[in-house]
N, C-alpha and C positions, 0 to 999 in steps of 0.2 A: 621383325628383325631379319635383315638380309645378310646371308652368308657370303663372304668374299675371301680371297686367298691371295697373298702377295706373290707376284710373279715379276721376275727381273728382266724378262724379254728373251726373244729368240737368240740362241747362242750365248746367253748369259745366265742360264738357270739349268740346274739338273732336273727340275720338275717340268714336265711338258703340259701344255694346255689340254692335251688328250687325257692326261691323268687327273688334272684339276677338275675337269668337267664331270668325272665319274664319282666325285665325292658328293654324297647326298646333300641336298638343300643348296648346292652351290649356285650362285647367280652371276658372279663376275670376278675380275682380277683387280687387285690393287697394284698400281703400276707407276712408272716414272720413266722419263728419258734420262737414264743414268749417265749418259755421256755428255749431257749438257751442263756446262759450268754454271754455278750460281750467278745470277744476274743476266744470263742470256735469255732472249725471247724464244719460247718454244714455238717452232714453226708448225703451221697447220698440216703440212704434208706428212710430218713425222707423227702427229697425233692420229691422223687418218690411217696411217700404216698400222699402228698398234690396234686401233679400233677394228680394222678389217681382220687382223690376225685373231683377235679374241672372238669376233662374230662368227668365224668359221666353226667354232666349237660352242656356239650358243651362249657366250659369256659377254657381259657388258664391261665397260671401262669407266663406270660411274665415279670411282674413287681413285684419286691420285695421291701418292705418298713417295716423295714430297716434291714440291716446287721450292728449292732451297733459297733461303734468304741470304743475300750478299752481306759480307762482313761490314761494308760501309754503312748499311742500314742499321745493323746492330750497334755500331760505334757512333752513329749519328754524324757521320762526316758529310761535308757539302755535296760530294758526289753521289750521295744516296738518292738524290732527286731523280737522276737518270735510271738508277737501278729500280726504283719504285715504279717509274713509268714502264720499264721493261716488264716488271712483274705484272702490272695491270694488263699489258698486251698479252702476256701468257694466259692470264685468266680469261680474257675475251676469247682467245683462240680455243681454249679448253671448253668454255661454255657453249661455243658454236657446235661442238661435236658431242654434247651430251654429258659432260662431266658435271657431277652434282656436288662433290666434296673434294676439297684440297686440304690434306694434312700437311702441316709444316711445323718447324720448331724454331725456338729462339735460344738454343743452347750455344755456348761459346767454345770454340776450338774443336771439342769432341761432341758428336751428337749423342753418343751413349758410351758407357764405359764398362768393360769387363777385363779381368786380368788373365783369364784362361778361357779359351774358346771351346775346349774339349775336355773339361774336367770330369773325372769319373763320378757318377752319381753316388751319393752317400748310402743309398739303400743296397748297394752291392749287386744290382741286377745286370751290370755289364754295359749299361747305357752311359753316354757322356752328355754334358750340357754346358751352357755358358755359366761362368762362375765369377764372382767378384770377391776378391780377398782384401778386406778393408785394411788390415794391418800392413800388407805389402805396399799399399798405395802411399804410405807415409814416406817411404824411402825410394819410391820408384821414379826413375828418370823417364819423363814423357817420351823422349826420343827412343829409348829402349822399348817402351811399351808399343809405340807405333811399329817398330821393327818386328816385335814378336807377334803382333796382330797380323801384320802383312804376311809373315811366314806361315801363320796358322790358318790363313783364309782359303786354303785349297786352290789358290790361283784365281779365285773369284772376287769380284769387287764387293766391298762392304759399304753400305750407305753410311755417310757421315765420316768415313775414313778414307776419303779420296786422296790418293798419293800426291796429286798435283797441288792440293791445298795444304796438306800436312807437311809437304817438303819445306814450307816456310814457317815451321813451328815457332822458332825464336821470335820472328816478327809478330806472329799472332799473339803470343804471350805478352810481348812488350806493348802491343797496341792496347791490350785489355788491362794492363797493370793498375791503371788509375780509374777503371770503370766500376762504379758501385751498383748495387741492386737498384737504387733509385734512378741512376742514369739509364740502366737497361730498361726499366719500366717506361721511362719517358720516351725512349727510342722505339719501344714496341707500340706504345700508344700513338706516336706519330705515324708509324707504319700502318697501323690499323685504320686510323682516321683517313689515311690516303687511299687505301685499297678497298675498304669495305663497300663503298658505293659502287665500285666496279664489279665486285663480287655479287652484290645484290642484282645488278643489271644483267649479269651473266647467268643468274640462277645457281650460283655456287655458294656453298656454306664452307667457310674456313674452319679448320679444327686444329688448334695448337696442341702439340704433343708435350706431355709433361717432361721435366728434366729426368734423365735416367743415368744414375740414380738420383733420388730427390734430395740431394744435399751437395754442398760445395766440394769440388775436386780441384786439386792443384791451386786452391785459393780463388777460383773463378766464381763470380756471382751466379746465383740461380734464382729465377723468378717464377717458375712454374712447378712448384714442389709440394704444395699443400692446399688445404681448403681455402685459406685466406688469399693465396695467390690466384687460384682459379676464380674466386669471386671478384677480385680486383680486375682480372682480365675481361670477364664478360661485362663488367660495368664500364670498361674503357670506351666501348662503342655499343650503344643499345640497339642491337640488330640481330636477328636470327642468323645472319651470315657471319657474325663474330662468335664462333663456337669453340668447342673443346674436342680433342681426341682423347677420350678418357682411357688411359692405359693402366690396367690393374698391375701389371708387372713393373712398370716404371714407378708408380706411386707406392707400391707394396712394400719396398724395403723399409719405409718409415711406418712402424706399427701404429702411430697416431693417426694415420690416414684411414678414415672410415669410408671405405669404397662404396658400400651400399647407400650410405647417407649422401655421399657426393652425387651418386646417380639420381637419387630421389630429389635432391635440391637443384641440380643443374640439368635435369633430363631434357628440358626444352632447348638446351644449348649444346647438346651432344649429338652431332650428326654421325659420328664414327666412334666405334669402341674397339679397343684391343683387349682381348680376354685371355689371360694366361696366369699361371701360378708360379710362385717362388717359395723357397724354403729359407727363412731368416735364421740367423744364429746370433747368440747373445753378444758376440764380439764384433758384430756389424757385417760379417760375411753374409752372402746369400748365393744360392744356386737356383737355376731354373729347373722346374720339375714337370711331371705330367700335369694335365689340367685337373685331375682328380683332386677334390678338396682335401682328402686325408693325406695326400702325398706332400702337400706344402703348407705354408702358413696362411694362405688366403682361402676364404670360404667361397670357392667359385660358384657353388650352388646358390649361395645367398646373393652373390653378385648377379647371376643370371635371373634369379627371382626378382631382384630389384628392377632390372630392365623390364621384365614382364609386368610388374606391378604398375609401372608408369606408362605402359603402352608404347614401349620403344619401337619405332618403325624405321630406325636408321640402319646403318651398315655396321657389321662387325667382322673382324678376322681373328683367327686363333693365335695370332701373333707368332711367337717362337715355339719351337718344339725341341725335345731332346733328339739325340742322334741314336737311333735304334736299328736293330736287325741288320747291322753292317752297312747301312746306307752311306754312300759317299756324297756329301752335299755341302752347300754353303753353311757356315756355322749358324745354327738356330733355324735354318730354313730348308729342312728336308721335307719330304712328302709324308712319311708314315706317321710321325707323332703329331704333326699338325692335323692330319686327317682324323686321327683318334680323338684329338681335342675337340674337333667340330662335332663328332658323334656324342661326346660327353655333354657339350654345351646344348646340342639339340635335344638330347634326352631329357635334360633338366627343363628345357623350354616346353617340350611336349607334355611333361608332367604338370607344369604350370597351366598349360592350356586345358588339360583334362580337369584339373582342380577347379579352374574358373567355370567350367561347364558342369561341375558337380559330378564328374565321372571318376575322380581319383579315389 
């Protein structure tokens, strides 16, 4: 299991490569060209630039998150053909420079949803974290939500909340008003059938990210939310390059999602894992917590054991973290709590290794 850390690029992240490389077990950064609009071809010179920046600190760029999928592809519009060709060109360019995994999503309008970016933790320890208020969502105006998220982002970009795209919120909602889950699945299958041969040739494994949260918001369809959805996706194209980014925090708000079982059943199609904890509440609310199993509703130790049991050799990142020790950072993406999360995950992994050798 290879440890990675999401990095937003020079001048766009409060966490330096120098700091990232000092985290034990670290191998590389999870990155993207965040200024590139969905549908544009990623140029080789920009990829090389990031590769050289990371290499100075002994880090690889094996994992990209994300090469965004254009709305025309999700909607199945005629112009999707050009955007699919552009996507394939980006995959070719990434493969030339050593990228092994591309995480992407097929979520509509919003890539992820929280109602408060700095909610006080419920254990009273003074930390804050990303929070989802299920009740508030019923009466929430999407435009007001976009405004509040932008105001709370500390002046830093947030993936999936690009201002230039969300400026056309009414048009996006109108475009999707008659799109069903079946329509969306058909459009995903069409996309995968088109790009997977290119991914195979480039040596890249695609990993679709689950819907976050794993249920409908604002009436939009969701097709990556549970076991049945994941099974349907890996069966759309029978190839190791058609894989999953298994995110415990995204799937976790639904208590019916058995994450260790998903890992055991889909392990050969999981090139990339996001490992983090959340605390669920009976009213549908949830808040992100430390990675410690006892702090949240997810058994992170059991999740890590499941990865060890199946001989997982892919990449993982600690995903999000709380905001602790006064750190000023992008919401969910500080240094301190994510580094603590890695130490917890690696500690569980080390114990699994010792047990396997009869040393525990």
